[in-house]
C-alpha positions in Angstrom: -103.9 6.3 -128.7 -101.8 8.8 -130.9 -98.8 10.0 -129.7 -98.5 13.6 -128.3 -97.5 16.3 -130.9 -93.8 17.2 -130.6 -93.3 20.9 -129.8 -91.6 23.4 -132.4 -88.8 23.9 -131.0 -87.7 20.0 -131.1 -87.9 20.3 -135.0 -85.2 23.0 -135.5 -83.1 21.7 -138.1 -80.0 23.6 -135.7 -79.6 20.5 -133.3 -76.7 22.4 -131.5 -79.2 24.9 -130.6 -81.8 22.6 -129.6 -79.2 20.7 -126.8 -78.1 23.6 -125.4 -81.8 25.1 -125.3 -82.5 21.3 -123.4 -79.6 21.8 -120.8 -81.2 25.2 -119.8 -85.0 23.8 -119.8 -83.8 20.5 -117.8 -82.0 22.6 -115.1 -84.6 25.3 -114.6 -87.4 22.7 -114.5 -85.7 20.4 -112.3 -87.9 20.1 -109.3 -86.1 17.5 -107.1 -85.2 17.4 -103.3 -81.1 17.8 -102.9 -79.5 15.8 -100.6 -77.1 17.2 -98.1 -74.1 18.5 -99.7 -71.4 15.8 -99.9 -67.8 16.8 -98.3 -65.0 17.0 -101.0 -63.9 13.3 -100.3 -67.2 12.0 -99.8 -69.2 9.6 -102.8 -71.1 12.5 -105.0 -74.2 10.1 -104.8 -74.3 7.0 -102.2 -72.5 4.0 -103.3 -70.2 5.5 -106.2 -66.8 5.5 -106.3 -66.8 9.0 -107.9 -66.3 11.6 -104.7 -67.7 15.0 -105.0 -64.4 16.4 -105.7 -63.9 14.2 -108.4 -67.5 15.2 -110.1 -66.9 18.5 -109.9 -63.7 19.0 -111.9 -65.2 16.2 -114.3 -68.4 18.4 -114.6 -66.3 21.3 -115.4 -64.5 19.5 -118.3 -67.7 18.3 -119.5 -68.6 22.1 -119.9 -65.3 22.7 -121.4 -65.9 19.9 -124.3 -69.4 21.4 -125.0 -69.3 24.4 -125.1 -66.1 24.3 -127.3 -68.6 22.4 -129.8 -71.0 25.1 -129.2 -68.8 28.3 -130.0 -67.6 25.8 -133.0 -71.0 25.5 -134.4 -71.7 29.2 -134.1 -67.9 30.4 -135.5 -68.1 28.6 -138.3 -70.4 30.3 -140.4 -68.4 33.3 -139.7 -65.1 31.4 -140.6 -63.6 32.3 -137.5 -63.6 28.3 -137.0 -62.7 25.9 -139.2 -63.6 22.2 -137.4 -66.7 21.3 -136.2 -66.4 17.2 -135.6 -67.2 17.7 -131.9 -66.8 15.5 -128.6 -70.8 16.3 -127.9 -72.2 13.2 -126.1 -68.4 11.8 -125.5 -67.7 13.7 -122.2 -67.5 11.2 -120.5 -64.2 10.1 -121.7 -62.9 13.0 -119.1 -63.2 9.8 -116.4 -60.4 8.3 -118.6 -58.5 11.5 -118.6 -58.5 11.6 -114.7 -57.9 8.2 -113.7 -54.7 7.9 -116.0 -51.5 10.1 -115.4 -50.2 12.5 -118.0 -47.3 10.6 -118.6 -49.4 7.8 -120.2 -49.1 8.3 -123.6 -52.7 8.7 -125.7 -53.5 8.1 -129.0 -57.2 9.9 -128.9 -60.1 10.2 -132.0 -61.4 13.1 -132.5 -64.2 13.1 -129.9 -61.9 13.6 -127.0 -62.8 17.2 -125.6 -63.8 16.1 -122.2 -60.5 13.8 -122.4 -58.4 16.8 -123.1 -60.2 19.2 -120.6 -59.4 16.9 -118.1 -55.8 15.9 -118.4 -55.0 19.8 -118.8 -55.3 19.6 -115.0 -52.7 17.1 -114.3 -50.2 20.5 -115.1 -50.1 23.7 -113.6 -50.9 26.8 -115.7 -52.1 25.4 -118.8 -55.6 26.5 -120.5 -57.6 23.7 -122.6 -60.0 26.4 -123.4 -57.3 28.8 -125.0 -55.4 26.0 -126.4 -58.5 24.3 -127.7 -59.6 27.8 -129.2 -56.1 28.4 -131.1 -56.5 25.1 -132.7 -60.0 25.4 -133.9 -58.7 28.6 -135.2 -56.2 27.2 -137.2 -53.4 29.6 -135.6 -50.0 29.4 -135.5 -49.9 29.6 -132.2 -51.6 26.8 -131.5 -49.5 24.7 -129.2 -50.5 21.5 -130.6 -49.9 21.3 -134.4 -49.1 25.6 -135.0 -52.2 26.2 -137.3 -51.7 22.8 -139.3 -54.5 21.1 -138.2 -57.7 21.2 -135.6 -55.9 17.9 -133.4 -56.2 16.8 -129.9 -52.5 17.5 -128.4 -50.0 18.5 -126.2 -46.5 17.7 -125.6 -46.3 18.0 -122.1 -49.2 16.0 -121.5 -47.9 13.2 -123.7 -50.8 13.4 -126.1 -49.3 12.8 -129.3 -51.3 14.6 -132.3 -52.8 12.9 -135.1 -54.9 13.0 -137.7 -55.5 9.2 -138.3 -57.3 8.0 -140.9 -59.9 5.2 -139.7 -58.3 3.3 -136.3 -54.9 3.7 -138.0 -53.4 4.9 -134.8 -54.1 1.6 -132.7 -51.1 -0.3 -134.1 -48.9 2.4 -132.9 -50.7 2.9 -129.6 -50.0 -0.9 -129.2 -46.8 -0.4 -130.5 -46.1 2.3 -127.8 -47.4 0.3 -124.9 -45.0 -2.8 -126.1 -42.0 -0.2 -126.3 -42.5 0.6 -122.3 -41.9 -3.3 -121.7 -39.3 -3.6 -124.2 -37.1 -0.9 -122.8 -36.3 -2.6 -119.5 -35.2 -5.7 -121.9 -32.6 -3.6 -123.5 -31.6 -1.2 -120.8 -33.0 2.1 -122.4 -34.1 4.7 -120.3 -37.5 5.2 -121.1 -38.9 9.4 -121.4 -42.1 8.0 -119.1 -42.4 6.2 -115.7 -41.8 2.6 -116.6 -45.4 1.6 -115.5 -47.1 4.0 -117.8 -49.9 2.4 -120.0 -50.6 3.5 -123.5 -54.2 4.5 -123.6 -55.9 4.7 -127.1 -59.7 5.7 -128.1 -61.7 4.9 -130.9 -65.7 4.6 -132.0 -67.6 1.5 -132.3 -67.7 1.8 -136.0 -63.9 2.0 -136.2 -63.3 -1.1 -133.9 -64.7 -3.4 -137.4 -62.0 -1.5 -139.4 -59.1 -4.0 -140.8 -56.7 -1.5 -139.2 -58.4 -1.6 -135.7 -58.4 -5.4 -136.2 -54.9 -5.9 -136.8 -53.9 -4.2 -133.3 -56.5 -6.2 -131.6 -55.6 -9.6 -133.0 -51.6 -8.6 -131.9 -52.9 -7.6 -128.7 -54.2 -11.1 -128.2 -50.9 -12.7 -129.9 -48.8 -10.9 -127.6 -50.8 -11.8 -124.5 -50.5 -15.3 -125.5 -47.3 -15.4 -125.4 -47.3 -13.7 -122.1 -45.3 -11.1 -123.2 -47.0 -7.8 -121.3 -48.4 -5.1 -123.5 -50.3 -2.5 -121.3 -52.7 -0.6 -123.7 -55.6 0.7 -122.8 -58.0 0.3 -125.7 -60.7 2.2 -125.1 -63.9 1.7 -127.2 -66.2 4.9 -127.2 -69.8 3.4 -128.2 -72.0 5.7 -129.5 -73.9 3.5 -131.7 -73.5 5.1 -135.0 -71.1 5.5 -137.6 -71.5 9.0 -139.6 -75.0 7.4 -140.5 -74.4 3.8 -140.0 -75.9 2.3 -136.9 -74.2 -0.4 -135.2 -75.9 -3.4 -134.8 -77.3 -3.4 -130.7 -74.8 -5.4 -128.4 -72.1 -5.8 -131.3 -69.6 -4.2 -129.5 -70.1 -6.4 -126.4 -70.9 -9.7 -128.2 -67.6 -9.1 -130.2 -65.3 -8.2 -128.0 -66.2 -9.6 -124.2 -65.0 -12.9 -124.8 -61.9 -12.3 -127.2 -58.7 -14.3 -125.0 -55.6 -12.3 -124.0 -58.2 -8.9 -124.3 -59.4 -8.0 -121.2 -63.0 -6.4 -120.9 -64.6 -3.8 -119.2 -67.8 -1.9 -119.9 -68.4 1.8 -118.3 -71.1 3.7 -118.7 -69.7 7.0 -120.0 -73.2 8.8 -119.4 -73.1 8.7 -115.8 -70.1 10.0 -114.0 -71.6 8.9 -110.7 -72.0 5.2 -112.0 -69.6 4.9 -114.5 -66.2 6.2 -112.7 -65.9 3.0 -110.7 -66.2 1.3 -114.0 -63.5 3.1 -115.5 -61.2 3.1 -112.5 -61.7 -0.9 -112.3 -60.0 -0.9 -116.1 -57.4 1.3 -115.7 -56.0 -0.1 -112.7 -56.4 -3.5 -114.4 -54.1 -2.8 -117.4 -51.4 -0.9 -115.2 -51.3 -3.7 -112.3 -51.6 -6.6 -115.1 -49.6 -5.0 -118.1 -52.1 -6.7 -120.5 -54.2 -5.5 -123.1 -57.3 -4.0 -121.9 -60.5 -3.2 -123.9 -62.8 -0.4 -121.8 -66.1 -0.6 -124.0 -67.4 2.8 -122.7 -71.0 3.7 -123.3 -71.7 7.0 -124.9 -73.7 8.7 -127.3 -73.4 11.4 -130.3 -75.8 14.5 -130.4 -75.3 17.2 -132.9 -74.3 15.1 -135.6 -71.0 13.7 -137.3 -70.2 17.3 -137.6 -71.3 20.9 -138.4 -72.5 19.7 -142.0 -74.1 16.8 -141.0 -78.0 17.9 -140.9 -79.4 14.7 -139.1 -82.9 15.9 -139.4 -82.6 15.1 -143.0 -82.2 11.0 -142.0 -83.5 10.7 -138.6 -86.6 10.9 -137.2 -87.3 14.0 -134.9 -88.4 11.1 -132.4 -85.2 9.0 -132.8 -83.1 12.3 -132.3 -85.3 13.6 -129.2 -84.5 10.3 -127.7 -80.5 10.4 -128.3 -80.5 14.4 -127.1 -82.9 13.1 -124.0 -79.6 10.6 -123.1 -77.3 13.8 -123.5 -74.7 13.1 -120.6 -74.5 16.2 -119.1 -78.3 16.3 -118.7 -77.2 13.4 -116.3 -74.3 15.5 -114.9 -76.8 18.3 -114.0 -79.2 16.0 -112.2 -76.0 14.7 -110.1 -75.0 18.1 -109.4 -78.6 19.1 -108.2 -79.6 15.7 -106.4 -76.2 15.8 -104.6 -76.8 19.2 -103.0 -73.4 20.3 -104.8 -75.1 22.8 -106.6 -78.6 25.2 -106.7 -80.2 25.7 -110.2 -78.9 29.2 -109.7 -75.2 27.9 -109.5 -75.4 25.6 -112.4 -76.9 27.8 -115.0 -74.5 30.3 -114.0 -71.6 27.9 -114.5 -72.9 26.9 -117.7 -72.9 30.1 -119.3 -69.6 31.7 -117.5 -68.1 28.6 -119.4 -69.7 29.7 -122.8 -68.3 33.5 -122.4 -64.9 31.9 -121.6 -64.8 29.8 -124.6 -66.3 32.5 -126.9 -63.8 34.9 -125.5 -61.0 32.9 -126.2 -62.4 32.2 -130.0 -62.6 35.9 -130.0 -58.6 36.0 -128.9 -57.4 33.1 -131.0 -59.3 34.8 -134.3 -56.9 38.0 -133.9 -53.7 35.7 -133.5 -51.5 35.0 -136.3 -52.5 32.1 -139.0 -49.7 30.4 -141.1 -49.1 32.8 -144.1 -46.1 31.3 -146.1 -45.2 28.0 -147.7 -42.3 28.0 -145.8 -44.1 28.1 -142.6 -46.6 25.3 -143.4 -43.8 22.8 -144.2 -41.2 23.8 -141.7 -41.4 20.7 -139.4 -42.1 18.2 -142.1 -38.5 17.2 -143.3 -36.4 18.7 -141.3 -32.4 18.4 -142.4 -29.6 19.6 -140.5 -26.8 18.5 -142.7 -23.6 19.3 -140.7 -25.3 17.2 -137.4 -26.2 14.3 -140.0 -22.9 13.9 -141.5 -21.2 14.3 -138.0 -23.0 11.4 -136.7 -22.9 9.1 -139.5 -19.5 9.2 -139.7 -19.1 8.3 -135.9 -17.6 5.3 -135.2 -18.8 3.0 -133.1 -16.9 1.8 -130.0 -13.9 0.3 -131.0 -13.8 -2.4 -128.6 -17.6 -2.8 -129.5 -16.8 -3.7 -132.8 -14.3 -5.9 -132.0 -16.6 -8.2 -130.0 -19.3 -8.0 -132.5 -17.1 -9.2 -135.1 -14.8 -11.4 -133.2 -11.6 -9.8 -133.2 -9.2 -7.3 -135.9 -9.0 -9.9 -138.7 -12.8 -10.3 -139.1 -13.6 -6.5 -138.9 -15.5 -6.1 -142.3 -13.1 -3.5 -143.6 -10.3 -6.1 -143.7 -11.9 -8.3 -145.5 -11.9 -9.1 -149.4 -14.6 -7.6 -151.5 -18.0 -8.8 -151.0 -21.6 -8.5 -152.5 -24.1 -6.4 -151.5 -26.2 -8.9 -149.1 -22.9 -9.3 -146.9 -22.0 -5.3 -147.0 -25.6 -4.6 -145.4 -25.2 -7.3 -143.2 -22.0 -6.3 -142.1 -23.3 -2.4 -141.8 -26.4 -3.5 -139.9 -24.2 -4.9 -137.1 -22.2 -1.8 -137.3 -25.2 0.1 -136.6 -26.4 -2.0 -133.7 -22.9 -1.7 -132.3 -23.2 1.8 -132.4 -26.9 2.5 -131.4 -27.4 0.2 -128.2 -31.2 1.4 -128.6 -31.4 0.0 -132.1 -34.3 -3.1 -132.8 -34.4 -5.2 -135.5 -37.9 -6.9 -136.4 -40.1 -8.6 -139.0 -41.2 -11.5 -140.4 -38.0 -14.4 -140.4 -35.4 -12.0 -139.6 -34.1 -13.5 -136.5 -32.4 -17.2 -136.6 -33.3 -17.5 -140.2 -32.2 -14.4 -141.2 -34.5 -13.3 -143.5 -35.7 -15.2 -146.7 -32.6 -13.8 -148.1 -30.0 -13.9 -145.1 -29.2 -10.5 -145.2 -29.6 -10.6 -141.2 -28.2 -13.6 -140.6 -26.0 -13.7 -137.5 -27.4 -10.9 -136.3 -30.1 -12.5 -133.5 -27.0 -14.8 -132.5 -24.9 -11.7 -131.1 -27.8 -9.7 -130.2 -30.2 -11.8 -129.3 -34.0 -11.7 -128.8 -34.3 -8.5 -126.8 -33.4 -6.4 -130.0 -33.5 -9.0 -133.4 -36.8 -10.6 -133.3 -39.5 -11.9 -135.0 -43.2 -10.7 -135.5 -46.1 -12.0 -136.5 -47.4 -12.0 -140.2 -48.7 -8.7 -140.3 -46.8 -5.3 -142.2 -49.6 -3.1 -140.4 -48.6 -4.3 -137.1 -44.8 -4.3 -138.3 -44.7 -0.3 -138.8 -47.1 0.3 -135.9 -44.7 -1.3 -133.6 -41.6 0.5 -135.3 -43.8 3.9 -134.4 -44.4 2.6 -130.6 -40.6 2.3 -130.1 -39.6 5.3 -131.9 -42.2 7.1 -129.6 -40.3 5.8 -126.8 -36.6 7.0 -128.0 -35.8 3.9 -129.5 -34.3 3.5 -133.3 -36.2 0.9 -134.8 -35.3 -0.9 -138.0 -38.6 -2.8 -139.5 -38.0 -5.5 -142.1 -40.9 -5.5 -144.9 -40.3 -8.7 -146.5 -41.2 -7.7 -150.0 -42.1 -4.4 -151.5 -45.6 -5.7 -152.8 -46.3 -6.4 -149.1 -45.4 -2.6 -148.1 -48.8 -1.7 -150.1 -50.4 -3.8 -147.5 -49.3 -1.1 -144.6 -48.5 2.0 -146.8 -50.9 4.2 -144.4 -48.9 3.4 -141.6 -46.2 5.2 -143.0 -48.1 7.9 -145.0 -50.7 8.9 -142.6 -49.2 8.0 -139.5 -45.3 8.2 -139.5 -44.7 10.5 -141.4 -47.4 13.0 -140.4 -46.4 13.1 -137.0 -43.8 15.6 -137.1 -45.9 17.8 -139.4 -49.2 17.7 -137.2 -47.2 18.5 -134.3 -45.4 21.1 -135.2 -42.0 19.1 -135.0 -42.7 18.1 -131.3 -42.9 14.4 -131.9 -41.1 12.5 -134.4 -41.1 8.6 -135.5 -37.4 8.2 -136.6 -37.6 4.6 -138.2 -35.3 3.0 -141.0 -37.3 0.6 -142.9 -35.8 -2.0 -145.0 -37.4 -3.6 -147.7 -36.4 -6.0 -150.2 -37.5 -4.9 -153.2 -37.5 -4.5 -157.2 -37.8 -7.3 -159.9 -35.2 -9.2 -161.9 -35.5 -12.3 -159.8 -35.1 -15.2 -162.3 -37.2 -18.1 -161.3 -38.5 -17.0 -158.3 -42.4 -15.9 -158.0 -44.8 -13.4 -159.9 -45.5 -9.7 -159.5 -45.2 -9.8 -155.5 -41.5 -10.5 -155.8 -40.7 -8.7 -158.4 -42.7 -5.6 -157.5 -41.0 -2.2 -159.0 -43.7 0.2 -157.4 -41.8 3.0 -155.9 -44.3 5.5 -156.6 -46.4 4.9 -153.1 -43.3 5.7 -150.8 -42.2 8.8 -153.5 -45.9 10.2 -153.1 -45.6 10.1 -149.2 -44.3 13.6 -147.5 -41.2 13.7 -145.7 -40.1 10.2 -146.3 -36.3 9.5 -147.2 -36.0 6.6 -149.9 -32.6 5.5 -150.8 -31.8 2.4 -153.0 -28.4 1.4 -153.3 -27.0 -0.8 -156.5 -23.8 -1.9 -155.0 -22.6 -3.2 -151.4 -20.5 -0.3 -150.5 -23.1 2.5 -151.4 -25.5 0.2 -149.2 -23.2 0.5 -145.9 -22.7 4.7 -146.2 -26.2 5.0 -147.0 -27.3 3.2 -143.9 -25.3 4.9 -141.6 -26.8 7.8 -143.3 -30.1 6.8 -143.2 -29.7 5.9 -139.5 -28.0 9.4 -138.8 -31.4 11.0 -140.2 -33.6 9.2 -138.3 -31.7 10.2 -134.8 -30.9 13.4 -135.5 -33.7 14.8 -137.3 -36.8 12.3 -136.4 -37.1 11.3 -140.4 -38.8 8.2 -141.2 -36.6 6.6 -143.9 -37.2 3.8 -146.6 -34.3 1.5 -147.7 -34.8 -0.4 -150.8 -32.3 -3.3 -151.3 -32.6 -4.8 -154.7 -33.3 -8.6 -154.5 -31.6 -9.2 -157.6 -28.5 -7.8 -156.4 -28.0 -9.3 -153.3 -25.9 -12.3 -154.5 -24.1 -10.2 -157.7 -21.0 -10.5 -158.3 -19.8 -9.7 -161.7 -20.9 -7.3 -164.2 -19.7 -8.1 -167.6 -18.8 -11.7 -167.7 -19.1 -14.8 -165.4 -16.0 -14.6 -162.7 -14.9 -11.0 -163.4 -16.1 -10.1 -160.0 -16.4 -6.5 -161.0 -19.8 -5.8 -158.8 -18.0 -6.8 -155.5 -17.0 -4.0 -153.4 -14.9 -3.4 -150.3 -16.8 -2.5 -147.0 -16.3 1.4 -146.3 -14.2 2.5 -143.0 -16.8 3.1 -140.3 -16.1 6.9 -140.6 -17.4 7.0 -144.2 -21.2 7.9 -144.8 -23.0 9.1 -148.3 -24.5 12.6 -148.0 -28.2 12.6 -149.0 -28.5 13.1 -152.2 -25.6 12.3 -153.4 -25.4 10.4 -156.7 -22.4 7.8 -158.1 -21.1 8.9 -161.5 -19.4 6.4 -163.7 -17.2 7.8 -166.6 -17.8 11.8 -165.2 -16.1 13.0 -168.4 -18.1 11.3 -171.2 -20.5 14.1 -172.6 -22.1 12.5 -175.8 -25.0 10.6 -173.6 -25.8 10.5 -170.2 -28.0 7.6 -168.9 -30.2 8.4 -165.2 -30.8 5.2 -163.6 -30.8 3.1 -160.2 -31.0 0.0 -158.5 -31.2 -2.9 -161.5 -30.6 -0.2 -163.6 -27.0 0.7 -163.0 -25.0 -2.5 -164.1 -27.7 -3.0 -167.0 -26.6 0.5 -167.8 -23.1 0.1 -167.5 -23.2 -3.0 -169.5 -25.1 -1.1 -172.0 -22.7 2.0 -172.1 -19.9 -0.5 -173.3 -22.4 -1.6 -176.2 -23.3 1.4 -177.2 -19.6 3.0 -177.1 -18.8 0.1 -179.5 -21.5 0.6 -181.9 -22.4 4.6 -181.6 -18.4 5.9 -181.0 -20.3 8.0 -178.0 -18.7 8.1 -174.4 -21.0 7.5 -172.2 -21.7 9.0 -168.7 -24.0 6.6 -166.0 -25.7 8.3 -163.3 -26.8 6.4 -160.2 -29.3 8.2 -158.3 -28.7 6.2 -155.3 -31.7 8.7 -153.6 -35.1 8.6 -154.8 -36.8 10.7 -152.9 -36.3 13.8 -152.9 -34.4 13.3 -155.9 -31.3 15.9 -156.3 -32.7 17.7 -158.9 -30.0 20.1 -159.2 -27.4 17.2 -159.8 -29.8 15.7 -162.8 -29.8 19.1 -164.5 -26.3 19.2 -164.1 -25.7 16.3 -165.8 -28.2 16.8 -168.8 -26.7 20.1 -169.1 -23.3 18.6 -169.7 -24.1 15.9 -172.2 -25.3 16.1 -175.8 -28.1 13.1 -175.1 -30.7 12.0 -172.2 -31.7 8.5 -171.6 -33.6 7.9 -168.4 -33.4 4.0 -167.4 -36.4 3.1 -164.8 -37.3 -0.4 -164.0 -40.5 0.6 -162.5 -43.4 0.9 -164.4 -44.2 3.8 -167.3 -46.9 5.4 -165.5 -46.1 7.4 -162.1 -42.6 6.1 -162.2 -39.5 7.7 -160.8 -38.4 8.2 -164.5 -41.2 10.9 -164.5 -39.5 13.0 -161.6 -36.1 12.4 -163.6 -37.5 13.9 -166.6 -39.4 16.3 -165.0 -35.9 17.7 -163.5 -34.4 17.8 -166.8 -36.9 19.8 -168.3 -37.5 22.0 -165.1 -33.6 22.4 -165.4 -33.6 23.8 -168.7 -33.0 21.0 -171.0 -36.0 19.7 -172.4 -34.9 20.7 -175.8 -31.9 17.9 -175.6 -32.9 14.2 -177.2 -34.4 12.5 -174.4 -35.7 9.1 -174.5 -36.9 6.7 -171.6 -36.4 3.3 -171.2 -39.0 1.7 -168.9 -41.3 -1.0 -167.7 -44.7 -1.7 -169.1 -48.1 -0.7 -167.1 -48.4 -4.4 -166.2 -48.0 -6.8 -162.7 -45.1 -8.9 -163.6 -45.5 -12.4 -164.8 -43.9 -15.5 -163.5 -40.6 -17.2 -164.8 -39.4 -15.5 -168.2 -42.4 -13.9 -169.3 -41.3 -11.0 -166.7 -38.6 -10.0 -168.9 -41.2 -9.2 -171.4 -42.3 -6.2 -169.2 -39.3 -5.2 -167.7 -36.1 -3.1 -169.0 -33.2 -5.2 -170.4 -29.8 -4.1 -171.8 -31.1 -4.6 -175.0 -33.7 -2.1 -174.7 -31.2 0.2 -173.4 -28.9 -0.2 -176.3 -31.7 -0.1 -179.1 -33.0 3.0 -177.2 -29.6 4.9 -177.6 -29.5 3.7 -181.8 -32.9 5.8 -181.8 -31.4 8.9 -180.1 -28.3 8.5 -182.6 -30.8 8.5 -185.9 -32.1 11.8 -184.1 -30.9 15.1 -186.0 
């Protein structure tokens, strides 16, 4: 028996039109017998937990989502819409929005049109259609991102705008859930109700990603220790990732039996059936405060995006089967079967929503767009110097400092000069006395005090609620930091080594630093990330413990990167970084040179010239401010940072003896943003220029310094660079063959002396 021929219209390459026609045809041809119309408080269908009132609102939200998708496909070719990844087939996520609160922070993936339309009901006077149209049109009136991207987001509705790479929002969603509970333990007032939960949606394909798995693992690790983590993971399972199919049954098999991750299933294609199932998952998460996995059955129609012509790689029969599972067809059937609507009423409502979405799109197209670089970048890296300086110089309560340090005689400013590690430690104690909302966490940071004992004593003074160890997972450490920041705390995560940051770079690049930009400054992720960094550790480790790669940090828009070489600078820099986070919401990285942690001497053993006194608590360092040694010297200027500073100072003494030059050494201290004006000024005042960069030759800080010199108009001066080689750092003595040395600096100065 041969299969019946497929009608010509079903072969249309324009699957959006096919789905649109399918709905009209389905309603027009329905010939069932409607039941007696239920009252608003009655079940929409017998046995359903969804009332008639619930259904009518949810169906309208589904229509909003669908017609925004259809509108985007039509207007994309007219260059009036700039985003076509749609929510069609996922409209059932509106149930999650209805059954949660607008104060439950939501981290959504891109197929969340139904969720957003429904959440808009939570507050009066908000219009999901117009707000979404403005975002589709990239208008600067878009209330979510100000025209920077099509994102689902809303400040009053606690939907944090994001453009997450695959599953990269899961760690910060879990971090937010943990932060909700942590607040109670440190006496911090939350910006949301204490019984809130965090919601995080993603696709079935994304659930396989390493970043997703780290969030699931940490959720289980947390639950195993009976620590609350009220996160609702919503896996919207449509069975496909772009064009790669998820094996049938895989999501249920992979997640149903995970200890510590409570599994619920809900049919997102059927509002009458799925409503009670979603309700059970939400209520369980809120009541138990446990990580909850909601497996929401969805489908994907109209392709991954407007550029995905599914007909080129899926059969017509398969596409027809998928389109037959359209949740709007099932909702139409419920509306008709229940007697809530007639066919004419249903079609009229459908067409009225189409008209509303196109009208909003036309209006959005007339609204202004971002038309200057200043407008585009305005929310990226806010900096209010006076407010930051005032906050950095604000002194902790004197009585609190006495309590923390153990009396007047033990205050750090009353101690003799100390090395870098101790001064960082003292500054951290001061910050914790100043900011009761500050938290320090990472691997080994609590009782042990870190692998270099830099955080020693903090746990004893501030206890587990504020200083604690995490599992060994840098991605989750930075996800936790974002969660705490979302809830108004001041996180100080520690990454044990710079090389380990690269495992988790996207939590800073793609998530933390992008939030202010893509939310138009409405949300922010203030944090101060400490990283034991750089090379020159003798007899310890290879490239993972002697890593000079700063490029991955300097490339992140909006990130502040500071690197001290001595203890007093470290203390004043930490105060400024904390103030930048607290005042301007900045994400900050503090690179601590491991090899200088315990360094006491500069030129000869016992000279104590690399010990410093602790700066008074009202002293701070301005962002970008350099430290200059021998500021009157003009024969040669050396620009450097970190380990390069004591090396350059030692080399300067030898260069003066050999060449008779007076040498100025400039410790940059701030590596991002580089102070280009200061670099140009020092280069202009000196006859010769030498850049000492312990990083690799390619893409290192030195390239930025040279660019500043040249763009400052001093590229005609004798200029050299002493830099590490483009290789991984080997173990033991071989390491010193590939990173700069005092001798290399002296030798390069001799080359400069040979120039005429």
